[in-house]
Residue frames as qw, qx, qy, qz and C-alpha x, y, z in Angstrom:
[[0.395, 0.436, 0.113, 0.801, -58.24, -10.33, 6.43],
 [0.214, -0.349, -0.419, 0.811, -58.09, -7.23, 8.54],
 [0.083, 0.814, 0.509, 0.268, -60.92, -4.71, 8.30],
 [0.391, -0.262, -0.124, 0.874, -59.40, -1.24, 8.23],
 [0.126, 0.637, 0.563, 0.512, -62.34, 0.52, 6.79],
 [0.264, -0.914, -0.305, 0.035, -62.72, 2.97, 9.73],
 [0.480, -0.506, 0.204, 0.686, -59.11, 4.25, 9.34],
 [0.416, 0.867, 0.060, -0.268, -58.59, 6.99, 6.73],
 [0.449, 0.749, -0.487, 0.024, -54.91, 6.22, 5.96],
 [0.967, -0.221, 0.024, 0.121, -52.37, 3.45, 6.45],
 [0.063, 0.848, -0.524, 0.048, -48.65, 3.71, 7.38],
 [0.986, -0.006, -0.104, 0.128, -46.28, 0.77, 6.91],
 [0.394, -0.715, 0.529, 0.232, -42.86, 0.37, 8.28],
 [0.647, 0.563, -0.448, -0.253, -40.62, -1.22, 5.67],
 [0.347, 0.426, -0.823, 0.148, -37.89, -3.43, 7.10],
 [0.053, 0.013, -0.931, 0.361, -39.35, -6.50, 8.75],
 [0.404, 0.382, 0.491, -0.671, -42.92, -5.30, 8.23],
 [0.673, 0.606, 0.004, -0.423, -43.43, -5.03, 4.49],
 [0.656, 0.581, -0.483, -0.001, -40.09, -6.35, 3.25],
 [0.933, -0.340, 0.001, 0.118, -38.18, -9.30, 4.69],
 [0.481, 0.731, -0.312, 0.370, -34.87, -7.43, 4.91],
 [0.522, -0.778, 0.287, -0.201, -33.96, -8.08, 8.50],
 [0.932, -0.131, 0.206, 0.269, -31.79, -11.17, 7.87],
 [0.644, 0.530, 0.048, 0.550, -29.72, -9.02, 5.48],
 [0.146, -0.868, 0.170, -0.443, -29.49, -6.15, 7.95],
 [0.784, -0.574, 0.229, -0.051, -28.45, -8.57, 10.71],
 [0.896, 0.152, 0.120, 0.400, -25.80, -10.11, 8.46],
 [0.363, 0.741, -0.036, 0.564, -24.48, -6.69, 7.63],
 [0.413, -0.811, 0.224, -0.349, -24.34, -5.74, 11.31],
 [0.940, -0.274, 0.155, 0.131, -22.54, -9.01, 12.10],
 [0.742, 0.375, 0.044, 0.553, -19.79, -8.18, 9.56],
 [0.086, 0.808, -0.075, 0.578, -19.62, -4.60, 10.79],
 [0.638, -0.723, 0.190, -0.185, -19.27, -5.36, 14.46],
 [0.924, -0.092, 0.128, 0.348, -16.58, -7.95, 13.63],
 [0.551, 0.587, 0.048, 0.592, -14.72, -5.29, 11.50],
 [0.066, -0.756, 0.178, -0.627, -14.86, -2.64, 14.29],
 [0.395, 0.041, -0.796, 0.457, -14.35, -5.15, 17.17],
 [0.438, -0.234, 0.238, -0.834, -17.78, -4.42, 18.74],
 [0.295, 0.064, 0.918, -0.256, -19.96, -6.96, 20.46],
 [0.377, -0.044, -0.599, -0.705, -22.71, -8.47, 18.31],
 [0.272, 0.184, 0.824, -0.462, -26.01, -9.25, 19.90],
 [0.035, -0.208, -0.754, -0.622, -28.48, -10.33, 17.22],
 [0.180, -0.663, -0.726, 0.028, -31.64, -10.04, 19.37],
 [0.202, -0.653, -0.186, 0.705, -30.64, -6.54, 20.60],
 [0.071, -0.219, 0.461, 0.857, -29.93, -5.34, 17.06],
 [0.098, -0.411, -0.806, -0.416, -33.28, -6.75, 15.84],
 [0.199, -0.719, -0.596, 0.297, -35.04, -4.91, 18.63],
 [0.172, -0.538, 0.064, 0.823, -33.45, -1.64, 17.39],
 [0.310, 0.376, 0.687, 0.539, -35.24, -2.06, 13.97],
 [0.040, 0.886, 0.429, 0.173, -36.47, 1.30, 12.83],
 [0.345, -0.866, 0.110, 0.345, -33.62, 3.23, 14.36],
 [0.533, 0.802, -0.271, 0.018, -31.08, 4.69, 11.90],
 [0.895, 0.104, -0.274, 0.336, -27.72, 2.76, 11.71],
 [0.308, 0.523, -0.348, 0.714, -25.66, 5.73, 13.08],
 [0.534, -0.561, 0.201, -0.599, -27.83, 5.91, 16.20],
 [0.981, -0.162, -0.093, -0.044, -27.51, 2.11, 16.71],
 [0.709, 0.340, -0.321, 0.528, -23.69, 2.48, 16.32],
 [0.057, -0.613, 0.325, -0.718, -23.61, 5.34, 18.91],
 [0.760, -0.460, 0.127, -0.440, -25.51, 3.19, 21.44],
 [0.965, 0.079, -0.190, 0.164, -23.24, 0.26, 20.73],
 [0.485, 0.499, -0.351, 0.626, -20.11, 2.32, 21.30],
 [0.323, -0.600, 0.292, -0.671, -21.39, 3.82, 24.47],
 [0.917, -0.299, 0.021, -0.264, -22.52, 0.43, 25.88],
 [0.927, 0.118, -0.150, 0.322, -19.10, -1.12, 25.04],
 [0.358, -0.873, 0.137, 0.303, -17.24, 1.99, 26.31],
 [0.683, 0.081, 0.421, 0.591, -15.30, 2.06, 23.02],
 [0.046, 0.640, -0.139, -0.755, -14.11, 5.19, 21.16],
 [0.388, 0.240, 0.757, 0.468, -15.41, 5.35, 17.60],
 [0.211, 0.217, -0.159, -0.940, -17.27, 7.40, 15.02],
 [0.555, 0.329, 0.683, -0.344, -20.90, 6.31, 14.72],
 [0.574, 0.680, -0.059, -0.453, -21.27, 7.71, 11.13],
 [0.166, 0.561, -0.783, -0.212, -18.14, 5.75, 10.03],
 [0.291, -0.038, 0.939, -0.181, -19.60, 2.58, 11.47],
 [0.569, 0.523, 0.444, -0.454, -23.01, 3.23, 9.90],
 [0.475, 0.679, -0.352, -0.435, -21.46, 3.92, 6.50],
 [0.028, 0.347, -0.930, -0.119, -19.53, 0.57, 6.62],
 [0.414, 0.214, 0.824, -0.321, -22.73, -1.21, 7.66],
 [0.559, 0.631, 0.196, -0.500, -24.76, 0.36, 4.86],
 [0.325, 0.625, -0.613, -0.358, -22.08, -0.34, 2.29],
 [0.121, -0.152, 0.980, -0.050, -22.00, -4.03, 3.45],
 [0.493, 0.410, 0.644, -0.417, -25.79, -4.18, 3.29],
 [0.537, 0.703, -0.018, -0.466, -25.95, -2.60, -0.24],
 [0.165, 0.557, -0.759, -0.294, -23.07, -4.66, -1.63],
 [0.241, -0.014, 0.967, -0.084, -24.79, -7.93, -0.78],
 [0.294, -0.266, -0.698, -0.597, -27.69, -9.38, -2.75],
 [0.262, -0.105, 0.480, -0.831, -30.52, -8.24, -0.55],
 [0.109, -0.388, -0.913, -0.066, -33.37, -10.49, 0.41],
 [0.198, 0.139, 0.201, -0.949, -36.25, -8.00, 0.14],
 [0.213, -0.328, -0.841, -0.374, -39.13, -10.25, -0.67],
 [0.434, -0.415, 0.004, -0.800, -42.50, -8.87, 0.53],
 [0.136, -0.005, 0.878, -0.458, -43.87, -10.35, 3.71],
 [0.101, -0.285, -0.840, -0.451, -46.97, -12.16, 2.44],
 [0.176, -0.657, -0.718, 0.147, -49.63, -11.28, 5.00],
 [0.115, -0.622, -0.099, 0.769, -48.63, -7.59, 5.11],
 [0.037, -0.115, 0.606, 0.786, -48.57, -7.48, 1.29],
 [0.054, -0.490, -0.840, -0.228, -52.16, -8.80, 1.20],
 [0.116, -0.773, -0.431, 0.451, -53.37, -5.91, 3.41],
 [0.142, -0.474, 0.266, 0.827, -51.38, -3.39, 1.32],
 [0.022, 0.086, 0.756, 0.649, -52.84, -4.73, -1.96],
 [0.043, -0.605, -0.793, 0.049, -56.37, -4.69, -0.57],
 [0.101, -0.846, -0.333, 0.404, -56.24, -1.02, 0.21],
 [0.364, -0.186, 0.388, 0.826, -53.90, 0.21, -2.60],
 [0.016, -0.263, -0.517, -0.814, -55.73, 2.97, -4.51],
 [0.386, -0.660, -0.607, -0.215, -58.55, 3.03, -1.95],
 [0.470, -0.857, -0.129, 0.166, -56.82, 4.68, 1.04],
 [0.253, 0.853, -0.405, 0.209, -53.75, 6.93, 1.15],
 [0.941, -0.274, -0.030, 0.198, -50.71, 4.90, 2.13],
 [0.136, 0.877, -0.421, 0.188, -47.22, 5.83, 3.22],
 [0.843, 0.003, -0.401, 0.358, -44.04, 4.15, 4.22],
 [0.285, -0.897, 0.213, -0.261, -42.51, 5.29, 7.53],
 [0.946, 0.066, -0.198, 0.247, -39.00, 3.85, 7.80],
 [0.503, -0.788, 0.231, 0.270, -35.76, 4.24, 9.67],
 [0.754, 0.109, 0.384, 0.522, -33.90, 3.39, 6.55],
 [0.124, -0.473, 0.224, 0.843, -32.21, 6.08, 4.46],
 [0.582, 0.561, 0.113, -0.578, -34.19, 7.39, 1.48],
 [0.395, 0.511, -0.673, -0.362, -31.91, 5.93, -1.25],
 [0.047, -0.113, 0.986, -0.110, -32.06, 2.46, 0.42],
 [0.444, 0.347, 0.637, -0.526, -35.79, 2.61, 0.95],
 [0.571, 0.596, -0.079, -0.559, -36.57, 3.64, -2.64],
 [0.282, 0.443, -0.810, -0.263, -34.22, 1.03, -4.06],
 [0.140, 0.010, 0.968, -0.210, -35.71, -1.76, -2.03],
 [0.498, 0.464, 0.469, -0.563, -39.29, -0.73, -2.77],
 [0.521, 0.590, -0.333, -0.520, -38.59, -0.45, -6.48],
 [0.086, 0.326, -0.938, -0.077, -36.82, -3.80, -6.47],
 [0.215, 0.215, 0.907, -0.291, -39.96, -5.35, -4.96],
 [0.057, -0.344, -0.617, -0.706, -42.19, -3.43, -7.44],
 [0.269, -0.675, -0.659, 0.194, -43.99, -1.72, -4.58],
 [0.249, -0.198, -0.109, 0.942, -42.67, 1.94, -4.75],
 [0.159, -0.219, -0.416, -0.868, -45.55, 3.13, -6.99],
 [0.418, -0.492, -0.756, -0.110, -48.12, 1.77, -4.51],
 [0.413, -0.543, -0.442, 0.583, -47.30, 4.45, -1.94],
 [0.112, 0.938, 0.238, 0.224, -48.32, 8.07, -1.87],
 [0.039, -0.895, 0.368, -0.249, -45.36, 9.06, 0.28],
 [0.852, -0.017, -0.387, 0.351, -42.13, 7.58, 1.66],
 [0.306, -0.893, 0.231, -0.236, -40.88, 9.08, 4.96],
 [0.852, 0.146, -0.380, 0.329, -37.29, 8.02, 5.64],
 [0.643, -0.512, -0.226, 0.522, -34.65, 8.71, 8.22],
 [0.397, 0.170, 0.183, 0.883, -33.49, 11.58, 6.02],
 [0.126, -0.601, -0.447, -0.650, -36.80, 13.33, 6.50],
 [0.560, -0.781, -0.168, -0.219, -36.99, 13.71, 10.29],
 [0.104, 0.665, -0.575, 0.465, -34.54, 14.65, 13.07],
 [0.473, -0.291, 0.685, -0.472, -36.06, 12.50, 15.80],
 [0.501, 0.144, -0.776, -0.355, -36.37, 8.83, 14.88],
 [0.830, -0.357, -0.342, -0.258, -38.35, 5.90, 16.40],
 [0.094, -0.494, -0.855, 0.128, -39.31, 5.53, 19.20],
 [0.105, 0.404, 0.132, -0.899, -40.15, 9.23, 18.73],
 [0.521, 0.545, 0.630, -0.186, -43.38, 9.64, 16.65],
 [0.079, 0.668, -0.190, -0.715, -41.95, 12.12, 14.09],
 [0.032, -0.117, 0.835, 0.536, -41.71, 9.66, 11.19],
 [0.054, 0.467, 0.879, 0.076, -45.35, 8.64, 11.55],
 [0.049, 0.746, 0.346, -0.567, -46.55, 12.17, 12.29],
 [0.029, 0.489, -0.420, -0.764, -44.89, 13.45, 9.17],
 [0.040, 0.124, 0.909, 0.396, -46.51, 10.62, 7.12],
 [0.071, 0.647, 0.739, -0.176, -49.94, 11.47, 8.49],
 [0.032, 0.702, 0.025, -0.711, -49.41, 15.23, 7.79],
 [0.032, -0.285, 0.660, 0.694, -48.40, 14.44, 4.20],
 [0.072, -0.333, -0.891, -0.301, -51.57, 12.39, 3.73],
 [0.285, -0.294, -0.031, -0.912, -53.60, 15.22, 5.27],
 [0.711, -0.375, -0.547, -0.234, -54.98, 12.89, 7.90],
 [0.450, -0.709, 0.347, -0.416, -55.18, 13.34, 11.66],
 [0.087, 0.445, -0.875, 0.172, -52.94, 10.89, 13.47],
 [0.462, -0.010, 0.756, -0.463, -55.82, 9.12, 15.27],
 [0.782, 0.446, 0.127, -0.417, -57.33, 8.30, 11.84],
 [0.462, 0.593, -0.652, -0.098, -54.14, 6.51, 10.73],
 [0.941, -0.292, 0.168, -0.042, -53.29, 2.87, 11.42],
 [0.077, 0.769, -0.633, -0.052, -49.61, 1.77, 11.59],
 [0.995, 0.022, -0.100, -0.006, -48.07, -1.53, 10.70],
 [0.015, -0.793, 0.578, -0.193, -44.82, -2.23, 12.50],
 [0.883, 0.030, -0.466, 0.042, -42.63, -5.18, 13.62],
 [0.527, 0.109, -0.560, 0.630, -40.70, -3.83, 16.56],
 [0.358, -0.673, -0.523, 0.381, -41.33, -2.42, 20.02],
 [0.251, -0.304, 0.062, 0.917, -39.57, 0.80, 18.99],
 [0.099, -0.195, -0.544, -0.810, -42.04, 1.23, 16.13],
 [0.360, -0.613, -0.698, -0.085, -45.02, 0.36, 18.33],
 [0.352, -0.562, -0.337, 0.669, -43.85, 3.00, 20.82],
 [0.125, -0.122, 0.288, 0.942, -43.51, 5.53, 18.02],
 [0.207, -0.423, -0.688, -0.553, -47.05, 4.83, 16.76],
 [0.411, -0.669, -0.596, 0.168, -48.52, 5.17, 20.28],
 [0.322, -0.446, -0.134, 0.824, -46.52, 8.33, 20.99],
 [0.040, 0.012, -0.369, -0.928, -48.19, 9.80, 17.90],
 [0.508, 0.182, 0.386, -0.748, -51.62, 8.77, 19.01],
 [0.613, 0.294, -0.507, -0.529, -51.97, 6.04, 16.39],
 [0.923, -0.100, 0.305, -0.213, -53.32, 2.47, 16.66],
 [0.154, 0.634, -0.729, -0.209, -50.79, -0.17, 15.60],
 [0.989, 0.037, 0.005, -0.141, -50.68, -3.67, 14.28],
 [0.310, -0.632, 0.695, 0.146, -47.50, -5.55, 15.16],
 [0.799, 0.383, -0.374, -0.273, -46.54, -7.92, 12.34],
 [0.551, -0.462, 0.692, -0.071, -45.51, -11.33, 13.55],
 [0.057, 0.228, -0.895, -0.379, -44.70, -14.62, 11.74],
 [0.148, 0.337, 0.920, -0.131, -48.26, -15.76, 12.55],
 [0.081, 0.749, 0.571, 0.327, -50.09, -12.68, 11.45],
 [0.048, 0.568, -0.052, 0.820, -50.94, -9.46, 13.27],
 [0.376, -0.479, -0.640, 0.469, -51.39, -8.31, 16.92],
 [0.017, -0.778, -0.292, -0.556, -53.53, -5.29, 17.48],
 [0.448, -0.352, -0.422, 0.705, -52.35, -2.63, 19.93],
 [0.030, 0.870, 0.398, 0.291, -54.65, 0.35, 20.29],
 [0.277, 0.539, -0.240, 0.758, -53.16, 3.77, 21.14],
 [0.254, -0.335, 0.470, -0.776, -55.22, 4.06, 24.29]]
């Protein structure tokens, strides 16, 4: 078990870090790209985890040199995601860490998901009440790899960024944590990889 005693607060990404929602997101993107005649690259989309759907759609359109409305594509993707039974089971090794420090240290979610989706998934997994704050894509203008999501979470918890530890599963999230001056554990299928801020 990880020893996080020297950190004052903990920030968890949600999708792919705390909840195993990535397969459902990828399935929704697969259906969305087929509907809009866009190329589907599963590995690339997975690497964009933490970025709001409208931004992913904008990058897709630009890369494919296709005219389209990113918000329309994102709305279709989110409807597809929300209409399907979502696999949102907690990721066991991350859940253990969260349970160990619940009620002991301030904890926040820092996610690229929209607020209503994040709250629904966390409530479905019976985890919503475990967190002091949920920072979603609705709460910041600059999303991962920018640090704003994590910086807002640390501010809400009244904790300096360098006293927070972030749990993430993507390079974008790791970049965001480091840009905010925070150490980060990358969540892998085998466990955790520590990446200090400096």
